[in-house]
C-alpha positions, 0 to 999 in steps of 0.5 A: 500499499503506497504510504499517503502524502501528507497536505501540503502547507503551502500559500498556493494550496491554501488558497485554492482548497479555500476557493472550493468552498464556494459563496457562503449561503445566506442563512449561512452568513446570518447565523455569523452575523448573529455571532458576532453581534452577541460577542459584541454585545456580551463584550460591550455590557461587560466592559461597562459592568466592570466600570461603572458609577451611579448618581441619583438627580435630587430634581428632574429637569422636565420644566419643558416635557409638554412644551411646544416646539419652540427655542423660546421656551429654552431661552426663558426657562435658562433666563428663570433659572441663571437671572445673571446668565450663565456660561458654560464652561463655568458650570461644574465639572463632572468627569468620572475615573470611568463609565457612569449612570445619573438616574432620575429621582425616584418620586419623579412624575415622569420617570414613572412613564412607561417608556422612560429610560432607566437613566437620564445620561450615561457615558459609556467609555472605551466602546468604539474600537479605535480601528472603528474610529480610524474607519469613521474619521476616513469616511468622512475625509473621503467625503469632505474630499469630493465635496457634500451639500448640506440641507438643513442650515436653517435649523442648525444655525439655532444651536451652532455655527457649523453645519452638520449632516444628517444623514438616515431616515427621518420624519421631521416636518414631513408626512411619510418617512424619507430618506434625508435630503443630505443622503439623497440630493448629491453628486454621483461623487458624493453619494458614494462617499457617504455610503461608506460613511453609512457602513462605517457607522453601520458597523461599529457604532450601531451594534454597540448602542444596541448592546447597550440598548438591549441591557439598559433600554429594553423596551425603548429596543423592543420599540426601534426593532418594529419600527425599523421593520415598518419602516423598511417596508414603507422604503423597500426601494431605498433600502434596496438601493442602498442597504447601507441606509440599515441601522437595524433599529440602534437609531434612524438618523444620524448628524455628523459634523465638526466642531460643537453646538453651543447655543442651549437648546433641546433636540425638539424631533427627538422622540421624549422617551427615546435616548440620543447619543453622541460618539465625539472623534478625534484628539481635541481639549475642550468640547465638553457636553454640558447638561444646564439645568439648576441644581443638575448642571453637569459639564461633561468630557466626550473622550475618543471612542466613548459614547455618551447617552442622554435625554435630548428631547428633554434636558437643555444643553449645549458644548464648550467650544473647542479649543485645539484640535479636532472633534469629528462629532455623531449624533445618533437618534430617531425623530418622534414623528417616525416612531409614531409612523411606525406604531399607527401602520402598525395599529392598522395592519391588525385591524385597529381603529385609528382616530 
């Protein structure tokens, strides 16, 4: 009997052997994605749980929860609470060594809403990996190089001198969910660069936020997952042409820019019971997120790769100026009209009459 020949270990043989396996099936890809997301979620939550601090607020910063959308309401609230004026850079600095949670008062009526998040604000450290940060920054730089049009300038002027690009899906001041104009009304070169940026954010940010939602805001996650199914059905053609629009329910749109939002404001279009997520990238000094409300003021540094979640529709906020360096900020959010649209759609298809 002839001796069995050993299997060669050359690079050429390994490459040839790999090609014989063929392409992975859709089911195989789905299984691998699920394993990846489960691992990401486990690692993200474990790292936060190991290093977290909690503080319960003395008062609930919700004077404008039921106020109509108007910047004047915020100005009047700030004037009433700070008659002599307020300078964000002089408010108390709050910078624990690692991750932390700011919890609502236990006796707050607003915090008893069924969908109210478990925390008012939280910072999660070491969430976005350095390779992930680098990929997002490269995609942003590539977009700046080809040139991009901003279509939301008038709205941004109320809070910042720096324009932001809004990418994704929303229903702000519209009667139906749409892909934002910033995402679709661009040159072919800019559209390609935007898709690259969408993919980078969807790959490196969305899974981490899904993990945090699953652990700390399961009710919000369930609502957003159901909304995601509806939106993908309503905008089926858009998602088929540009699959990177799908953030899997972690959020539906993000604003990205360099710089800060210096004017105290509320994110009026965000849903009242969802969490808005901030991710800062780059190397800089200054640029601290400032939560403004008498008695619970906080000036909080954001570190590269950290994720800051807070109730941006409830708590007035702004950012201190960047004194040096470069700061790229992503604001990931879900607008209230979009979530309500999905709820009405689901009730309609369940045979419920909506008045």
